C-alpha positions in Angstrom: 188.4 113.3 162.7 185.6 113.3 160.0 186.2 116.0 157.2 183.3 118.4 156.6 183.4 117.9 152.5 181.3 121.5 152.1 184.4 123.1 154.2 187.0 121.2 151.7 185.2 122.2 148.8 184.8 126.1 149.7 188.6 126.0 150.6 189.6 124.6 147.3 187.1 126.9 145.4 188.7 130.0 147.0 192.1 128.9 145.9 191.5 127.7 142.3 192.2 130.9 140.5 195.7 131.0 141.9 196.2 127.0 142.4 198.5 126.4 139.2 200.7 128.9 140.3 201.2 127.9 143.9 200.7 123.8 143.9 204.4 123.2 143.4 204.4 119.8 145.5 201.2 118.8 143.6 202.9 119.3 140.1 205.9 117.2 141.1 203.8 114.4 142.5 201.6 114.4 139.4 204.9 114.5 137.0 206.0 111.4 139.0 202.7 109.5 138.6 202.4 110.1 135.0 206.1 109.3 134.3 206.0 106.0 135.8 202.9 104.8 134.1 203.1 106.2 130.6 202.1 102.8 128.9 199.3 102.4 131.0 198.0 105.9 130.2 198.6 105.3 126.6 196.5 102.2 126.4 193.5 103.4 128.2 190.4 104.0 126.5 188.7 105.9 129.3 190.5 107.9 131.9 189.0 109.3 135.3 191.1 111.6 137.3 189.9 111.7 140.8 190.5 115.0 142.7 191.8 116.5 139.5 192.3 120.1 140.8 193.2 122.4 138.0 194.0 119.3 135.7 197.6 118.7 136.1 197.4 115.0 135.2 195.7 115.9 132.0 198.0 118.6 131.1 201.0 116.5 131.6 199.5 113.7 129.4 199.0 116.0 126.6 202.4 117.3 127.0 204.0 114.2 126.7 201.8 112.9 123.6 200.3 110.2 126.0 196.5 110.9 124.7 195.0 110.6 121.4 191.5 111.6 120.0 189.8 108.3 120.8 190.5 108.3 124.5 188.3 109.7 126.9 189.6 111.8 129.7 187.3 113.3 132.5 188.4 115.1 135.4 186.4 114.8 138.6 186.8 117.0 141.5 184.6 118.3 144.7 185.5 122.0 144.0 183.7 123.4 140.9 185.8 126.3 140.5 189.0 124.0 140.2 187.0 122.1 137.4 186.2 125.4 135.4 189.9 126.0 134.8 190.3 122.7 133.2 189.5 121.8 129.3 188.5 118.3 129.6 184.9 116.5 130.3 184.6 117.0 134.2 182.2 115.5 137.0 181.5 117.8 140.2 181.1 115.5 143.0 182.7 113.8 146.1 185.0 111.1 145.1 183.9 109.0 148.1 180.4 108.9 146.2 181.0 108.6 142.3 178.1 108.3 140.0 180.0 106.1 137.4 178.5 102.9 136.3 180.6 99.6 136.4 182.8 98.8 133.5 183.0 102.4 131.8 186.2 103.3 133.1 189.5 101.4 132.5 191.9 103.6 134.3 191.4 105.7 137.3 194.1 108.0 138.6 194.5 110.3 141.5 197.4 112.6 142.9 197.2 114.0 146.2 193.5 114.0 146.8 192.9 110.8 149.1 194.4 112.3 152.2 190.7 114.3 152.3 189.0 110.7 152.3 186.9 110.1 155.4 186.9 106.2 154.5 189.8 105.3 152.5 189.4 101.7 152.2 185.6 102.1 151.4 186.6 104.3 148.7 189.2 101.8 147.1 186.3 99.1 147.2 184.2 101.6 145.3 186.8 102.0 142.5 187.4 98.3 142.4 183.8 98.0 141.7 183.7 100.5 138.9 186.6 99.2 136.9 186.2 96.4 134.6 188.4 93.3 135.0 192.3 94.2 134.0 191.5 97.8 134.5 194.0 100.1 136.6 194.1 102.2 139.6 197.1 104.3 140.0 197.4 106.8 143.1 199.5 109.3 145.0 198.6 110.3 148.5 200.3 112.2 151.5 200.8 109.4 154.1 201.8 109.0 157.7 204.9 110.7 158.2 203.9 113.9 156.3 204.6 117.2 158.3 206.0 115.3 161.3 208.4 117.8 162.2 205.9 120.7 162.6 203.5 118.3 164.4 206.4 117.2 166.8 207.3 121.0 167.5 203.7 122.1 168.3 203.3 119.1 170.8 206.5 120.0 172.5 205.5 123.5 172.5 201.9 122.9 173.4 200.7 125.0 170.5 197.2 124.5 169.0 198.3 124.2 165.4 195.9 121.6 163.9 197.8 119.2 161.5 195.9 116.5 159.9 196.7 113.0 160.6 197.4 111.0 157.3 197.0 107.5 156.7 199.6 104.7 157.1 199.6 102.7 154.1 199.8 99.5 156.5 196.2 100.4 157.3 194.9 99.7 153.6 192.9 96.9 153.2 190.7 96.5 150.1 189.2 94.2 147.5 192.3 94.5 145.1 194.2 91.4 145.0 197.0 92.9 142.8 198.0 95.9 144.6 201.5 97.4 145.3 202.4 100.1 147.5 205.6 102.2 147.5 206.6 105.3 149.4 208.9 108.4 148.6 210.0 111.2 151.0 210.2 114.5 149.2 212.0 117.3 151.3 211.0 120.9 151.3 212.7 123.9 153.0 211.0 127.0 154.0 212.5 130.4 155.5 210.1 129.8 158.4 207.0 128.6 159.8 204.5 130.9 158.3 206.0 130.2 155.0 205.3 126.7 155.5 201.8 127.2 156.6 200.8 129.7 153.7 202.1 127.1 151.2 199.2 125.1 152.2 196.7 127.9 152.5 197.5 129.1 149.1 196.2 126.2 147.7 193.3 125.3 149.8 194.8 122.6 151.7 193.8 123.7 155.0 191.2 122.1 157.5 190.1 123.6 160.6 187.5 122.5 162.9 186.0 126.1 164.1 184.8 124.1 167.5 188.1 123.6 168.3 190.2 126.7 167.0 192.2 128.4 169.3 194.1 131.7 168.7 198.0 131.6 168.4 200.0 134.6 169.6 202.8 136.1 167.6 205.1 135.1 170.6 204.0 131.2 170.1 204.8 131.6 166.4 208.1 133.2 167.3 208.9 130.2 169.8 207.5 127.7 167.3 210.0 128.9 164.3 212.9 129.0 166.7 212.3 125.4 168.3 211.6 124.2 164.7 215.1 125.6 163.9 216.7 124.2 166.8 215.3 120.5 165.7 215.0 120.4 161.8 217.0 123.0 160.3 218.9 122.8 156.8 221.2 125.7 156.0 219.3 128.2 158.2 215.9 127.2 156.9 213.4 124.9 158.2 212.9 121.4 156.6 209.6 119.6 156.0 209.2 115.9 154.9 206.2 115.2 152.7 205.8 111.4 152.7 204.2 110.2 149.5 202.7 106.9 149.0 202.0 105.6 145.5 199.3 102.6 144.8 199.3 100.7 141.7 196.5 98.3 141.5 194.9 96.3 138.9 191.5 94.5 139.2 192.1 90.9 138.3 189.4 89.5 140.2 185.7 90.4 139.7 
């Protein structure tokens, strides 16, 4: 499925005002990303955050005293309203088509935005081209087994809730010859299916092809919730796994 980027931008623009208060998973993953790469962030001269949202990465770097006055930090996001909530320099664009000249950015970072790409490997090659030799790319994205529980339940009950397909890290094939990919599973518990779905809608992380949309009855939602509880429950709540894949890459070849 090809994403309509105008739809994605509109969804995140609508969610921008309350994004900071609702994006709990996004904050957790951003914290992991910054915590694991402090030295690289400290030593970078020009940093570009792709899919920056409301600026979690920049905020965390400032809180942990990783940035200094000589560093240049740029937020980049497809949703202009997200960028309006940040204090750093910003670029409003689709990260698959970056208006950045080569050798200007020595660290590119991204947290939970690459699952919205139409061409993952092509975007990685674009980043490789932009970075100077020995430049770094660090990234976290939702991967293959994310939301597998609700997908399974919907398939078993033939309920037409559309859940995005997430990339299998094994499919990554790009120009970086120094690249390491690791995976982490974060378990989240929800009171019911509606709470799970709303947790995504509140931050704009929803995508529905209107030509394929179908109405879902209250009875179907109840059936889905009961089936989910039977198959994937934890202390009377439904459990959902969020699979996070992390990329660490350095451009050692030109």
